[in-house]
Each structure stands twice: as C-alpha cells, then as structure tokens.
N, C-alpha and C positions, 0 to 999 in steps of 0.2 A: 668343675667350673670355678673360676676365680672371681674375686669381688669386682673385677673390672669388666667381666663378660656380662654386660647389663642387658642388652637387647638381642634376642634371637634374630639372625639374618634370614628374612623370608626367602631370599634368592637361593639359599643353600639347599632347601628341600621344597622349593615352590611347587604347588600343585594347583588344584581347583581354585577358582574364585567363587566363594560362597555367597548366599544372599547377604545383603548389607555391605558387600565389597571386601569381605575378609579373604585374604590369601591363605590357603591351607597348606601347612607343611606336615611332616610326619607327626609331630606333637605340638604344633604351634598354629595359632591364628594371628594374623597381622593385618591391621587396617592402616593404609597409607593415605595421608591427607586428612584434613579436618572437615568433618561434616557436623556442624553444631546440632542439627536436628536429630542426629543419630547418637549423640553422646550418651543419652540416658540408656538406650538399649545396650551400647557397648559397655557401659558401667555395670549393668546387670550381668552380662555375659562374662565379664572378666573379674567377677568377684573372687575374693580370696578368703578361705575359711578352713577350719580344722575340726568341725563337728561340735565345737563349743561356742565359738563366736565367728562371725563372718562380716567382712567389710566390702562394700561395693567398690568397683574398679574406677572410682572417680579420680581425676587429676588432683593431686594434693595441693597444688598452688591455686586452685579455683575455689571461690566461695560458693556455698550452696545456692543454687538458683534454679529450682525445679521449674520445668522438667529437664533442663539441659544438664545441670550438674547437681548431683545429690550424693553427698558423702555419708551414706548411712552405715551404721554399725549395729548389729543385732546379735543377741545371745539367747540360747535356749532358756526358756522359762522366765525371761525378763519382760513380764507383762505389767500393765497398769490400767486401771479403770477410771474413766472420767464421764461426767454427765454433761450433755448439751441440751439446751432448751430449743426445740424445733416446733414451730406452730403452737407455742404455749404448752407443749408437752415435754417432760423430761425424757431424754433418750440416753441410755447407758451403753457405753461401748468399752470393750477391753482391747487394747492394742499391744502388739509386740513393739517395745519401745525403741525408738531411735536413740542410741546411746552416745555419749560424748565423742566428738570427732577427734581421733588421735592422728589423723593424716596430716594435719596442717603443717606444711613445710613450704616456705615462700622465699623467693629471691628478690632482693633489692640491690640496685646498682647505684652507687654514689648517692645514697639516701633518697632516691626517687621512689615513686609508688611501686608496690610489688608487681612483678611480672605476671601478666595473665594472657590468655590466648587472644583476647580482644583488644589489648593495648600495645601490641607489637606486630611487626610484619612477620608472619610465619613463613620461614624459608623451607623447612622440612619438618614433617610430623609423622611419626609412626607410633602406633599403639599395638602392643603385642601381648599375647597370652601364651605362656608355656603350660600346656595342659598337663604335662607329666608332673609338674610341681606346683600347679595352681599359683604361678607367679605372674604378676602383671608388670609390664615394662613399657616405658615410653622413651622415645628420642625426639627432642624438641629443639630445633635449631631456629633462631629468630634474630631479627634486627630491630633494635629499639629505636626510639625517636631521636636519639643522639647519634644513630648510625653504628652503634656498637653491635657486633655480631657475636653471638654466644651459643654454645651447644650445651644443653642440659639433658642428661640421661638419668632415668629413674627406674628403680626396680624395687618391688616389695612383695612380701608374702605374710601370711598368717601361719605360724609354725604348726606342722602336723606332728612334730616331735614333742613339743611342750604346749599344752593346751592354753596356757596363759600368755603366750609369747607372740609378738609380731615384730617385723623388722622392715626398714626402708633404707635404701641407699641412693644417693645422688652422686653423679660426677658432673662438675661444672667446668667448662673450658672457655676461657676468654680468647676468642679467636683473633681479634684485631684491636684490642684495647688493653690499657692498664688502668686500674682504679681500685676503689674500695667496694666490697660487697657486704651485704648484711643477709644472714640466713635467719629467717623467722621460724622458730620451732615452737608449736603451741599445742595445747589440748583445749578444745572448745566445748563447753557444756551448754552453750546457748542454742540448743538444737530442739526442734519440734518434729512431730510426725506430720509432714505436709506433702509427702510425695504424690499421693493419689488424689487427683483433682476432685473426684466425686465424694471424697471424704472431708474436703476442706471446710465444709460447714460444721463439722464435728470438732469438738475440743481436741487439739493436737499437742497441747503442752503437758508433758508428763514428768518432767524433772524439776526438782528443787536443788539449788546449790547447797553444799555442805561446807567444803573448805578446799582452797588450793594449798600446795605445800611444795617445798624443795627438799631434796636429799643430797646435800653437798652442791658444788657448783655445776655439775653436769645434768642433774636430774630434776625435772619438774613433775608434779603430780596434781591430780584433781579428783575430788570425791563429790558425788552427787547422790541424791536419793529420789526414788520414784514417789510421786505425790500421794498415791493411795495405797500401793502394795508395800511401801516401806522397804524396798530393795535398795541396798547400798551398792554403788558401782564406783570403783576406783581404777584410774589409769595412771601409769607413770611412764615417762619417756626420758631416755638418756641420749643426748645428742653430742656427737664428737665430730671433729674435722681433721682431715689428713691431707697433706700435700704430696704430690707425686715427686718422688726422689729416685732417679734412676729407674730400676725395674720394680721398685717397691713404693711404700707409702710411709710417710713420717707424720706422726701425730703432732698437731699444733694446738696451742692454747689461744683461741681467739678472745677478744674482749667480749664479755657477756653482760647484757643488760636485761634485767628482769622486770616484767610487768604482770600484775595479777589483779583479778577481781574475784568475787565469790564464785562465779561460774566460768572463769576463763583464766588461763595462765600461759605466758609465753616467755621465751628467751629470744633475744636477738644476738646472734654471733657475728661480730664484725672482724674482717681481716682484709688485707690487701692482696690483690691478684695482678700478676703481670701478664703481658700479652703472650699467648700460647700456653700459659700455665693451666694446669688442671688441679682442682681440689675435689676431695671426696667427702661427703657428709653422710654419717650414719645416724639413724634414729631408731633406737631399739625400744620396744614398748612392752609393758606388762599390763594385763587386764584381769581384774578380779571382781566378783560380786559376792554379796553376803550369802548366796546359796552355796558357795564353795566349801569344801572340806579342809580340815587341817590348817585353818588360819585363825588368828586372834581377832583381826580387824582388817578390812579390805585395803585401806590406804597404806598401812604398815606393810602388808603383804606385797602390794604392788611395788613400793619403793625398794623393799628388800630384794625381791626377785630381779628387778631390772638392774640393780647394782651388780648382781652376780652373773648376769648373762654374758656370754663371750661376745666377740665382735661380730659384725655382719657375716663374714665368711664362715666363722665357726657355727653361728646359728643356722646358716643356710645349709651347711654340710649335714647337720643333724636333721634338718627338715627334709633334705633330699633322701637321706637314708630311710626315714620314716615312710616317705611316699614310695620308694622302691619296694618296700615290704608289701604295701597295698597292691602295687601293680603286679607283683609276683603272683598274687592270689586272684586278682580281679581282671587282668587284661584279657582282651579278646582280639585274636588275630584274624583278619579278613583280608588276606594279602592281595586278592584280585579286585577288591572294592575299596581302594584307598580313601575315597571320600566318605564312605559309610564307616570305615574303621576309625577315621579321625573323629567323626561326629559321635560315634559310640563311646570313644575314649573321652571326648568332651563331656558327654553325659555322665560317664562314670566319675569323672573328676568332680562334677557338681554334686552328685549324690553323696560322694564320700566327704565332701566339705560340710554337708549337713548331717550326715549319719556316719560317724567314724567310731573308733574305739573310745575316743574321749566322750562321745555322746552317751555311750552305754554306761558311763560312770556318773551321769547326771540324770536328773528327773526330766526327761525330754521326750516329746512326741515328734511327729513328722509334720511340720508346717507345710501346707499345700504349696506354698510359694517359696519354700526354702528359707534361708536366713539372709536374703539380699534384696529385700523389698518389702513394701508395706501393703501390697494387695492382700485381700481377705483378712487384713489386720493381723497377720501372722498366726491365724488359727489352724488347728488340727482338724481335718475333715476325715474322709475315708480314703484319701490318696495313698495311705500306707498300704492299702490292698495291692497297689501297683509297685510299691517300693520293696516290700519284704521278699518277694520271690528272688530278686537279684541277690539280696543279702543272705537269704537262707542257705544258699548253696555256695557261699564264699566266706562270709563273715557272720555266721549265725549268732555269735555272741552280741552283735549289735542289735539284731532283731530281738533277742531276749531282753536286752536293756530297754528297747523301745516299747515292747509289750508291757513292761512294768509301769510305763506311763498310764496305761489303761487300768492296770490292777490297782494302782495307788488311788485311783479315782472311782473305785468300785462303790465305796460308801455313798458318794455323791450320786452315782447312777441309781443306786437303790432308793435313795431319798426322792429322786426325780420320778421314779416309777410309782412309788407310794403316793406322792402328791397328785399324780394323774389317775390314781385308782387302779394301778397295776401291781403285779408282784415282780420279784426279781430285780434286774438292773436295766435301766433305760438310759443308754449313753447319749450324749448330746450330738446333734449334727455338727455344730462347731464347738470345739473345746479349746480352752486356753490354760489359765493358771491352775484352777482347782477343779475343773471338770463340770462346772455348771454350764447350762445352755447359753452360748454366746451369740447364737443366731439373732440378728436384729429383726424387729417386728415390722420395720419399714426398709425399703431399698430405693436408692436414688437411681432413676433411669436417666443416664446421661444424654439420651436423645431427646427426651421431653423436658428434662429438668424437674420432673415431678417425683415426689416420694410416694411409692406404691406400697401397699401391704405386702409383707413377705411371709409366706407360709412354709418356707423350706425347712423349718424345724420339724416338720412332719416326715422328714426323710429318716424314718426309723431303721432303714436298711443298714445304717452304720453299725447297729447291733449285730446284724448278720455278718458284716465284714469283719468285725473283731473276732467273732467266733471262728470264722473261716481262717483268719490269720493265725490264730493260736493252733488250730488243727494242722494247717500246712507247715507251720514251724515244727511241730512235733513229728510229722511225717518225714520231714527232711533231716531231723537231728536225732530222733529217738531220745529226746531229753525228757525222760520220765520224771526226773527231779523237778523240773519246772512245772510240768503238768500236775504233779502231786502237790506242790507247795502253792502254786499261783494259778496256773492255766485252767485246771479243772473247775475251780471255784468261779472264775470268770465265765466259763462256758455254761456251767449249770445255771447260773443266775440269768444268763441271756436266754437260755432255753425256757426257763421259768417265765420270763417276761413274755415271750411269744405265746406261751400257753395261756397267759392271762389276757392278752390283747385279742386273741382269736376267740371266735364263738362258733358254736355248731348250728348250722341251718337245719332245723327240724324237718323241713320238707325234702331236702336233698341228702341229709345225713353227712354232709361235708362241712369242714371247718372253713371259715372265712375270716378275713382281716379287713377292717374298714378304717378310714380316717388316716391313711398314710400316703406318702409320695414315693415314687420310685426314682432311680438315678436320672430319669429323663429331665426333671426339673422344670420343663416348660408347662407341665400340667400340675397345678397346685390344688385344683378343686374342679367340680363339675360346673359347666356354664350356668351362670345365674345363681349359683349356690352362695350362701353367705359363709358357711363353714368351710375350712380348708380340709383337704384330704380326699382320697379316692378309695374305691372298693376293689379288693382282690387284685392288687398289682401282681402280675404273674411272676416277675422276678422275685418279689418279696415272698410270695406264697411257696414257690419251689424251694427257695433258700430255707424257709422255715421247715418245710417237710424234711429236707436234708438234715437240718439242725436237730430236729426231734428224733431222727433215726440215729444220729451220731452221738447225742448226749448219753444214752445208756452205754455205748461203747467206751466213752470217756470214764464213766464210773467203773466199768469192768476192768479198765487198765490200772486202776489205783490199787495199791496194797490194801489188804482187807481192813487193817486197822485205820488207815487214812480214809477209806471209803465209809467206814462206820462213823468216824468222827465228823466227817464232812456232811454226811446225810443228817446226822443228829443236830449239828450246829445250824445248818440251813433249813432243817425241818422238811427234808425231801421225803415224801411218803411213797408207799407202793402205788397208791392211787394216782399220784402225780406222774410217776414214771409210766404208768399205764396210759395216762392221757397223752404223754409224748408219743408213745407207740401208736396210739390211735390217730394222732395228727399226722404222723409219718406215713400213714396209709390212706388218709382221707382229706387232705387239703384240696381245695378247689383250684383248678388251673384253667382259666378261661381261654377259649379259642373262638375263632370265627372263620368263615370261609373267604378265600380270595376270589378273584374274578373267574377263576377256573373251577370254583367249587371245592377247592382243596383246603384243608385246615391249616391255619397258622396260629401260633400262640398269640393271644390278645394281650396287649400291653397292660391294660387294666379293664375291668368290667365297664362296658359302655363305650370303649374307645371306637369300636366299629361303627357307632352311630354318629360320630363327630363329622364335621364337614371336611371336605378336601380343600387343601390350600392351593392357590394359584402360584405354584413355585416359579414357573417361567416368568410370570408377570412381575413377581418381586425381584427376580434376578435382573430383569431388564431395567428396574428402577433403582436398584441398590448395588453398590460395588461389592458389598460383603453382607451376606444374609445369615451368617452364623448365629447371631443373636436375634433370631426372628421374634422372640418374646418382646424385646425392647422395641423393635420396629413396629410390631402390631400395637403395643400399648401406646406408643407415641402417636399412632394414627387414631387412637380412641377405640381400638379393637381389643379383642381378648384372645390370647393364644389358647386358652382352655377350650375354645370352640372348635379347634382344628385337629386333624390327624397330622401331627408334627412332633418332632422330638429334638431336644438339644443333643442327647445321646440316647439311643433306643435301649431301654433297660432290658427288654425281652432278649436282645442279642447277648447281653451279659451272661445269660445262662450257658450259652455255648462257649463263652470265653472262660468261665470259671470251672466248668466241668468238662471232662473228656466225653466223647461220644458214648462210651460204655457207661460212664457214671450217670449221665443224664438219662439214658435209657433205663438204667436200673431204678433211678428215682421215680420216673414216670410210670414204670411198670409196677413198682410197689404201691403207687397211688391208684392203681387200677386203670390207668390210661394205656392199655396195651396197644390200642390201634395206633396212636401217635408214637408210642415208644418203639414200635416196630416199623415206623414210616421212615424209610431211608432218605426221603426227600424233605423231611420236616425242617431240618436246619437250613437247607438251601432256600426253601420258600419263605421261611420266617425272616431270615436275614435280608433277602432281596426285598421283601415287603416293606421292612422298616428303613432299609437303606434309601429307598425312594422318598421317604418321608422324614429324613433326619438331616438337620442343618449342620451337624458336627460342630456345634457351638462350643463344645469342650474338646480340648486336645486329647482327653482320655478316649473320646469316641473313635479317633483314628487308630489308637492302639487296639481297642476291642475289635473293631471291624477288620483290621489287618490280620488279627489272630484267628478270628472265626472263619475268614475266607481262605486261610492257608491251604486247607485240604479240599476246598470247594472250587475256588477260582484263584489259582496261584498268582496269575498276572495282576489281578485286581488287588490281591493281598500285598504284593510287592509294591505296587503304586502307593497304597495307603502307608505302608512301612516307610517309604521314601519321604512322604509328606510329614509323617510323624517325626522322623529323624531330623528333619530340617525345620520343624515347627517353631522352636524357640530361637534358633540362630537367625531364622528368616522372619520371625515375629509375624506368623501367619494370621494372628488375630488382630493385627493392625494397631499395635501400641501397648499390649498388655505385658509383654515380657519385660519391658523396662521397669515395671512395678514389682518384678520378682520372677525368677525362672519357675517353670512348672515341674515340680518334682515327679508328679505322676507320669507325664509323658516321657521325661528323661529316663526314669527307671523302667517305664513300660516298654520302651524300645529295646532295652537290654533283656527284659523278660520275653519279648517277642522272639528274639533270637534263640533263646534256650527253650521256651515252652512251645511256641508255635512252629518254629522251623526245625529245631532238633527234637521237639516233642518230648521234652524232659518232664517227668512227673513221678512223684513218689506215692506209693500206696502199699499198705500192709507189708512194709519192710523191703519192697522192691523198687529200685530206681529204673524206670522204663524210658525207652527212647522210641519215638515214632517220627522219624525225620521226614521233612517235606522241603521243597524248594532248595535242596542242597546243591543242585546244579549251578545256582547263582552264588553259592557260598563255598565253592571249591577252595580248599586250603584252610577253611575255618578251623581254628584251634582255640580251645579254652579249657580252663580248669574248673572243676566242681568239687565241693566237699559234701559227701553224703554220710550222715551218721558218724562224723568224725574222721572219715577216710577220704583222702584226696585222690581224685580221678583226673586224668587228662583225656579230653575228647578231641578227635581229629577227623575231619572230613577231607578226603583226598582221593583222586583217581577212581571215583565211583564207589568208594567204600567208606564205611563208618567204623572207627576204631575207638574203643573204650579201654583205657589202660589204668590199672591201679598203681599209684606211685608208692615207692618204698619210703620216701620222706613224707611225713604227714599221714602215715598208716595207723589206723586204730584197730581195725579188725576186718576180716573178709566181709564183702558186701555182695548182695544179690542184685544182678543186673538183668533187665529184661530187654531183649531185642527181637522184634517180631513176635512170634508165638513162643519163644524159648526163654527160659530163665536160667542163668548160671550164677554160681558163686565164684567170685574172683578174689584171690589173695594178693599179697604184696608182690609187685613186679609182674603180675599176670595181665594179659590183655586179650581182647576179643574183637575180631574184625568181621564185619558182615558186608556183603555187596548191596548196592543200592540200585534201584531201577531208574528208568529215564525220568520218572517224576520225582526222583529223590527218595522214594520209599524203600524200606527194607525189603529185599527179595529172598527167594529161597535158593538163589544161586543160578537158577535157570533164567532169571529175568522176571519171573512171575512175582507180583507183590504178595506179601503175606500180611496177616493182621497187624495193624499199626500200634497195638497196645496189648499189654498183658491182660488176659481175661481175668476179671475180678472173681474172687471166690463167691459161691452162691450165698444168697442171704440166709442167715441162720436165726433171724429173729421172728420167724413165723409170720412175716408180713404177708397180708393178703389184700386184695382190693376188688373193685368191680370188674365186670367183664370187658370193659373198654370198648364196647360196641357203641357206635353213634357219636354225636358231639359230646364234648366235655361238659360237665356241670357248669352252669353259669355262662355258657357260650351262646352265640347267636349266629344264625346263618344270614349273611347280608347280601351275597351275590354282587358286591360292589365292584366297580371298575377301578383298576389301578392306573390312574392317569396323573399321579402327582409329580411326575418328572423325576429327575435324578438328583437326590439331595446330597450327593457326594461333592 
C-alpha cells in the first residue's frame, strides 16, 4: 500500500451491514454519512494502539466536545490521584489520565476559521477502519461558505513496530478553487478527564504544564507532568508538506508560524494551492513517559526519536510488517461465517492493541475497558480472566508480562491482608498504579442522580482469578521458570489468604467464608443489613476448595532448593499445608431445591429465601433492564431483596472447570450425590438464566460457553450477541466510554474453549469439539508448551497438525478417550458426529475429554447423601421469566 492509498473502498469487499450502520468487508469496517450522535461510539471502535499507548478514533480537525468528539490518548500505567469534596466528604479517585492530544491537525482556507464538520456543507463522508493494521481513515468532501469544494483524506495509526511512534497523513485537493491554505499542527496539553458523564462531579484535571519546545523548524514538542503521581509525559511532532508531481511527491517548504503556551504548542504551515492540485501533509509523532527505559529525559527522547523516524510510507511499511507477524499467530479463519470472522478479527485487533509484546516490556495490567476510554477510570479488575486464555495459546510471553503486574504488587496485597486481619495476599477488586484498593466507597446511580454506598471491594474472588490465571498459564506453557521465580509465591500467598478468611463451623465440620461478594455484583449484602458481604458464595467456596487442592501441587513442582527457600521465607508450615488439604475436602457448597425438588447450586447462603422479581413487569416498563440494580435503587427499592443477578456467579463454575474437573472437586468435598448428577449443570444454569439480567457483557460469554454442550442453539445465540455486543453497543451507550476487553477476548476464548473444547491439563492438550457443524472450515493456530499446532475442522473431521516451524518438542494431544504424542510434521484426524463431537468412527460419540488421573492426595469426604451442608429445601416455583 502506498502513501496515497488512504481510504479502503467498502465496495471492493462489501458485505454485511453491522449494527450502527458499518459496512463490513474482509478486514474493514466503513461508516458512510455523518451521524453526530454516533461519533463517540465510532471513535471508541476505531481506536488505534500498540500495547503501549492508544488513541481514540476521533477526527483530528474537531475540538473535544464530549460526548460527540473526544480525542483521548491513554498509556499503560499513566495514573494520577485527585481528591474531590462531595457532600462535605473528601473522595479520592485514581484515573488513567487523558494525555496531551497529539492529533490536532486543522485546515484553514484563506485565513478563515478552521474547517469543522458543523461549519461546512458535508458532500460526502466516510469513516473507515482497517482491522488488519488498526488504521483509521476518513474521506471528507465538503463545500464551505464561499462555495469552495474540497476533498480531505486522512489516515493514521499508532505503530505496532515502534512502541513510541504514531503517524498521520492528509491529502487535500482543491476541487474548484485556487487560494492559500493554512495547516495547523499542534500538541494540546489542555485536556482533562471529562468523557464519562457520571464522573464529571469528580476532579478531572490531572496534568500540569512543564514546557513546550521546538527541535528545528519542523518539530514541535510538549512536556507535561501528572499532578500527584509526578509522571512526565512528552510528545513531539514532525510536520511536513508535499505537492503532487507527476506520479510522485515533491517536498515543499511552507511558511511556518509558531505559537506556544505552557500547555499548548502549534505551527501553522501556509502555502498556495491551485485548482485541482493535491498536497499531502505528514505528521509523525513520538510519545514518551518517565516510566520508559533507556532514556535520559522524556522531552529529549521524544524530539530525538521523531527526528530520526522515516516518512509516513516508511513508518507504515514497518507497522504493516509488525501486524502481519501477529496475524500469522493469532488469525482465525471461519470461511462460511464471514460476519463472525470479521468481528472476531475486530476483537483480536483491539485485544492486541491493549496487550501486545510492547505491553510485556512495561509494568502493565489489563484495564477492563482497554486504553481507549475512561470508563471504570482505567482500572484493572478480574477481566484478565477472560483475556489470558486467548493469549496463552498464541502469545504467552504477553501473559507472562501481564502476570508480573500482579507479582509486583504482591507486597501491597500482603499489607492489605494484614490490615484487615488476614494472612497472605489480598488483591484489590480495582487496581491501578500501585495495587492499593481503588474501588470507590460511593457510586453514582445515573438513573437517580444519587450517590449510593458501594460495597464491591468485597469481591475477594479477584484473588481466586489471579491464582487460576497463573495456573492456566503454567498448564499451557510449562513455564516452570516463571512458576519458580514468581508464580508460586503469588499462588501460595493467595492460598494462605483464603485459609485465613475461612473458618470452620464446629457444628458441621465444614469451612465457611463470610463477608464477600461474588461476580453477581447485584447482591452486596443481606436485606436490611448494615455491613456488606454475603455468606458462603458458592462460586468463591468451590474456587477456594480447588485452590487449596492445587497449592500443594504447586509446591511439589518446584525444585527442592527453591521449595525449601520459599517455605522458609514465607513461613509455610506443615500445619498450614494440612489446613489447605482439609479445606480442599470440607468447604461448604450451598444448594437448594428447584420447583421439581431437584438440587441446584445456591448462589450464596440465603439466596433461596429472597423474593422473586416481576421480570415481565419490569420489561414492560423499561426498554433495557440489564442494570436492574440501578432501576430498583432509583425506585427506592433494594436489589438485595430479590433473586436476580447481573451475571450469575454459580454459572461461572461450569465455565472455568470442565465437567470432569468440577465433578472431581465436588467429589473430593464429599458431595458425591451432586458430583454424579448428570443433570446438575443443566438445572443450575437454567435456574439462574431465568433470574439473570446479563447486565455485564461477560455474562453472555459465560452462558454461551456453559450451554455449548447442553443447548447448542441457545449457546450459539448468546455467542452471536456477545460477538456484536460492542460494535452494536448493546448496553446503550457504554462502549463509547471504552471497549470491553473481557467480552472481546471472551468471544475468542469461546471459539477455542467452548466450541473446540481446548483445555490443558497434566501435560496434555485436549480437544472436546462441539457446534463444529456451524464452524465448518474453521482453522486456527495454537501454541502449546512452545510448539505450534494447526487446528482445522472440515468435512466432518477435526485435524490437529504439529508444525515444523515453531516446533519445540513433541506434544501430547488428547482427542476423545485417546492421547497421542505428536512430533514435528505429524497430524491426527478424527471424525466428528452430527453434534460436532468426536466419534469412534462409527458415528457414536466418545468421551469429550481426557479422563484426569485419579487423585493421589488421599482426599476423602462425606458420604454425599442428602442435601449439602448449609442448604435449604424451598420447593419454590420458578416463575421469574426469561432473564436472557
């Protein structure tokens, strides 16, 4: 692609029209026409980033005017804290800072005001996004008030080849006029965090000016500092102009006028343009912060680097090559489902813009809303649980780097546990710069305008997610070095925390956990209670039982010397390990009976006694009931009173563990009756599905996954909604505040984990395919323990082939009941039945997963007869309606 190929032609590969009016091509999304109310969403969807910093897809000639136009730029780790007085009380918040706007590029004709979308007649407008290179383009043809018709084409990207580089290109054609133009190229440090309406009562000013500067006639630069965290940020921009000459371009030297203030610097480049003539403008940018390595000072580094960068075409070629390398590893082919394939690629592009190899070299976590918006204030939650499975089997070095974000904050997590009277490490529900708890104590309900108490810091299950993430990374990579040096310490300290927060009920002999919240989030406390937290959240308790069974295995994997040193340094005694083993066999798991008298897992102790919600009544009165908590609170009611869920956390157990693994956990706990109940999953999932508003996009992912083997058609419907949730903004306005990393990566995980049934355990990569009839032709690459595999579904068969390129060592593959070791160049093909499952060749389905080895830890439990400890038989009627 040359420098003049600025805008993809949507008619060349035109396909579906997606929600929001985007026309889908093979690797492009194109919006035709101007829809001012949709501009914020389009800006978020067309953000460009490289895993170090990211910029929203705002039109560079527009001023920030939230919610329509918001030219936000964000970088990993660029946080700042400020205090706001609300109701006479100081409220502290840490934000991912909106950094200086490097986009500013404006056109003036004959000295008149700069061209904007609202001061000209728009004759043609196209906004395009090249998914393959995360490049945003616009074609803007207009007639100004003097009758002059002009075409402006714009293209820009944030370089995936060089973490500090971004580039922008304009071509301007004077169609029916001759005159003088001025190009305004600026860096604007007069920016605040004002994107999210519900945060605007909070302090949003985070930057103080330091200095503007020039580096010769072509380069302007600006340095700012965050007000509390003392992070220095510098940006430099080199602007050049070229005239079309024959088939090429000739550089020209326009007249340049400089204007600068402490927090703003601009050049105006003036030159004459004749009718029919085209000029090209290049703005190449470098971006540095004081967190960067190998620099003496940020402003000097920015100026020096931008001076050395090649022209736009050279920068773009390097950028394209870098993206090609990622697509070679990450691409998924779904040839008979072009709409799904496009959106999965769209999701991959966004995930890789936030989590790339550049990210792995920085101290970075996974912000739940990526790096292209200010929702959740850029904090790191548990969404990484949905992100890592995609990365583990393609770019595990990125997961490794991101897990270090947690390890570096282990000391803060230890301090938090100690301050609360616990042992080990207690990680925060919301994490930012240093790992302290960033969850606010009050939350603005936009429906009522009231600030309500926020107890969500009690979501201690983030600890369980971190433990799970480290273990899954190790299973996929066999990276014993990471486990030895970092991962084991993280996991053992988390196990220690759970052992200290749990207590043994002397009446039942089972361990219980009180005062926590599950992923549900709608239930913060018991009705009428002053203190936050719930008793015996089933998801948390089962996760803890699994953690306590796994922690001794982690110790056993370590070299003897490392195990001895770690136990000594952490003070892990034989009695403590014995307590873990006891908890692994005696955590309470609450259940109750459904309307048919059959057991289902209870979300938390006492859930079965809550009131049923009139779902149909609320649907008839509200267009969207996903956030039932806000609706109820705005009406003066309390969501804690009802059987409802934002996302049913009991369902998460069937999402994170295979059928065999969950049976193993329940059996070890002594719950043999439900462990052997083949219909437990179906009943439990159906029970909560009717009572779930799916107020989190993550809920769609979890439900689609758990239904894959139970109700394939329903699973597929949820998958389709999840795939389109961000581009269609299904939550009614949240995506413009930042894409949802969990659902974007979760849809990719759905394909591999739920539909191909990929899972690693004990050195075997297993496949348990489902729904493959809908995915005929599916092809993707996976990396397992350093060896690259190619997986292909076609003509009723599944083929796993070990590639010669990217081969580390032979790997063990499980298909059906059989396990084989495959070396370089070897492949294995098995037939699939009508339901897409592995068959024995005659059409009969065989076991969908490799049987795990028998437990060797001597675990025993109760007899499993009768109801589970802490359960209640309610005999209630399921009349809540369909929460889907």
